[in-house]
C-alpha positions as CSV (number, residue, x, y, z in Angstrom):
1,M,-33.7,-13.1,18.1
2,M,-31.8,-14.7,15.3
3,D,-31.5,-18.5,15.3
4,S,-28.1,-20.1,15.1
5,K,-28.4,-21.0,11.4
6,K,-28.9,-17.3,10.5
7,V,-25.9,-16.3,12.7
8,R,-23.7,-18.9,10.9
9,I,-24.9,-17.7,7.5
10,A,-24.2,-14.1,8.4
11,F,-20.7,-15.0,9.8
12,L,-19.9,-17.0,6.6
13,L,-21.0,-14.1,4.4
14,C,-18.7,-11.7,6.3
15,A,-15.8,-14.1,6.1
16,V,-16.3,-14.4,2.3
17,V,-16.4,-10.6,1.9
18,V,-13.2,-10.2,3.9
19,W,-11.5,-13.0,1.9
20,L,-12.5,-11.5,-1.4
21,A,-11.3,-8.0,-0.4
22,G,-7.9,-9.4,0.7
23,S,-7.5,-11.5,-2.4
24,F,-7.9,-8.5,-4.7
25,A,-5.2,-6.5,-2.8
26,W,-2.8,-9.4,-2.2
27,G,-1.0,-9.6,-5.5
28,A,-1.8,-6.1,-6.7
29,E,0.8,-4.0,-8.5
30,H,1.6,-0.5,-7.3
31,Q,1.3,2.2,-9.9
32,V,4.0,4.8,-9.4
33,V,4.2,8.1,-11.4
34,L,7.8,9.4,-11.7
35,E,9.0,12.7,-13.1
36,W,12.3,14.4,-13.3
37,D,14.0,17.5,-14.7
38,Q,14.7,17.3,-18.4
39,N,18.3,17.1,-19.7
40,S,19.3,20.1,-21.8
41,E,21.8,18.4,-24.1
42,E,21.1,18.7,-27.9
43,D,21.9,15.1,-28.7
44,L,19.6,13.6,-26.0
45,G,17.9,10.5,-27.2
46,G,15.6,9.8,-24.2
47,Y,15.5,8.4,-20.8
48,E,15.5,4.9,-19.2
49,V,14.0,4.3,-15.7
50,Y,15.2,1.4,-13.5
51,Y,13.5,-0.2,-10.5
52,K,15.1,-2.1,-7.6
53,P,12.9,-3.8,-4.9
54,F,13.9,-3.3,-1.3
55,G,16.4,-6.0,-0.3
56,T,17.9,-6.3,-3.9
57,A,21.6,-5.4,-4.1
58,E,21.7,-4.0,-7.7
59,Y,19.5,-2.6,-10.4
60,D,19.0,-4.8,-13.5
61,W,20.6,-2.4,-16.0
62,T,19.5,-4.6,-18.9
63,S,15.8,-4.2,-18.2
64,P,14.5,-0.6,-17.8
65,I,10.9,-0.5,-16.5
66,C,10.3,2.5,-18.6
67,A,12.0,4.0,-21.7
68,V,10.7,7.4,-22.8
69,G,11.7,9.9,-25.4
70,K,13.3,13.2,-24.9
71,D,10.1,15.2,-25.0
72,T,8.6,13.7,-21.9
73,T,9.9,13.5,-18.4
74,E,7.3,11.3,-16.9
75,C,7.0,7.5,-16.5
76,I,4.1,5.5,-15.1
77,A,5.5,2.4,-13.6
78,N,3.6,-0.7,-12.4
79,V,5.8,-2.4,-9.8
80,P,5.2,-5.3,-7.5
81,G,6.0,-3.4,-4.3
82,D,8.2,-1.0,-2.4
83,G,11.6,-0.1,-3.8
84,E,13.9,2.5,-5.4
85,F,13.9,4.1,-8.9
86,V,16.7,5.8,-10.8
87,V,16.7,7.4,-14.3
88,K,19.5,7.6,-16.9
89,A,19.7,9.9,-19.9
90,V,20.7,8.3,-23.2
91,D,22.1,10.2,-26.1
92,L,21.7,9.5,-29.8
93,A,25.0,7.5,-29.9
94,L,23.6,5.3,-27.0
95,N,25.9,6.7,-24.4
96,Y,24.3,6.5,-20.9
97,S,24.6,9.1,-18.2
98,D,25.3,8.1,-14.6
99,A,22.1,7.1,-12.7
100,S,20.2,9.8,-10.9
101,E,19.9,9.9,-7.1
102,P,17.3,7.2,-6.2
103,A,13.7,8.0,-5.6
104,V,12.3,5.8,-2.8
105,Y,8.8,4.4,-2.9
106,D,7.6,3.0,0.4
107,S,3.9,2.3,0.6
108,V,4.1,1.8,4.4
109,P,3.1,5.1,6.1
110,A,5.6,6.7,8.5
111,A,5.1,6.0,12.2
112,P,3.2,8.8,14.0
113,K,5.3,11.0,16.3
114,N,4.8,12.6,19.7
115,L,2.3,10.1,21.0
116,R,0.9,11.3,24.4
117,I,-1.7,10.1,26.8
118,V,-4.4,12.8,27.2
119,S,-6.5,11.0,29.7
120,A,-7.2,7.5,31.1
121,V,-10.3,5.8,32.5
122,V,-10.5,2.5,34.2
123,A,-13.0,0.6,32.1
124,G,-13.3,-2.7,34.0
125,L,-16.4,-1.6,35.8
126,Q,-18.0,-0.4,32.6
127,V,-17.5,-3.7,30.9
128,L,-18.8,-5.6,33.9
129,G,-21.9,-3.3,34.0
130,L,-22.5,-3.9,30.3
131,I,-22.3,-7.7,30.9
132,I,-24.8,-7.4,33.7
133,L,-27.2,-5.3,31.6
134,F,-27.0,-7.7,28.7
135,S,-27.7,-10.7,31.0
136,I,-30.8,-8.9,32.5
137,Y,-32.1,-8.1,29.0
138,Y,-31.5,-11.6,27.8
139,R,-33.4,-13.1,30.7
140,A,-36.3,-10.7,30.2
141,V,-36.5,-11.6,26.5
142,R,-36.5,-15.3,27.3
143,R,-39.3,-14.9,29.8
144,R,-41.5,-13.3,27.2
145,R,-41.5,-16.4,25.0
């Protein structure tokens, strides 16, 4: 049987591991890959992608998160969390198109549907039985000392 010092050390190590795992994920950025259909205009200069976090009223039209040339239709964006993206085409004279329909990024999974109870068992007696078995085992181990 483990002594209380070993139990405390094991608990402390588990707590440190959980804390470290959480600290790496806490402030992490989300990498989102975006793609769209290419514009067919001859004077196309490129594209600008904009991001708006959930709860923000407007996009910051002065700060695209990604500006790409006309030969590519892909943007890899590092964003702080969930939100919406739009893309605008820009021609060589720096005229901007209207924004595309927003693409929504939501890292929270959708709630499961059609939850049903398949069966049910009253477990109170099972738990009581496990407690009794554990106490019998514990007493037997203590007597052997």
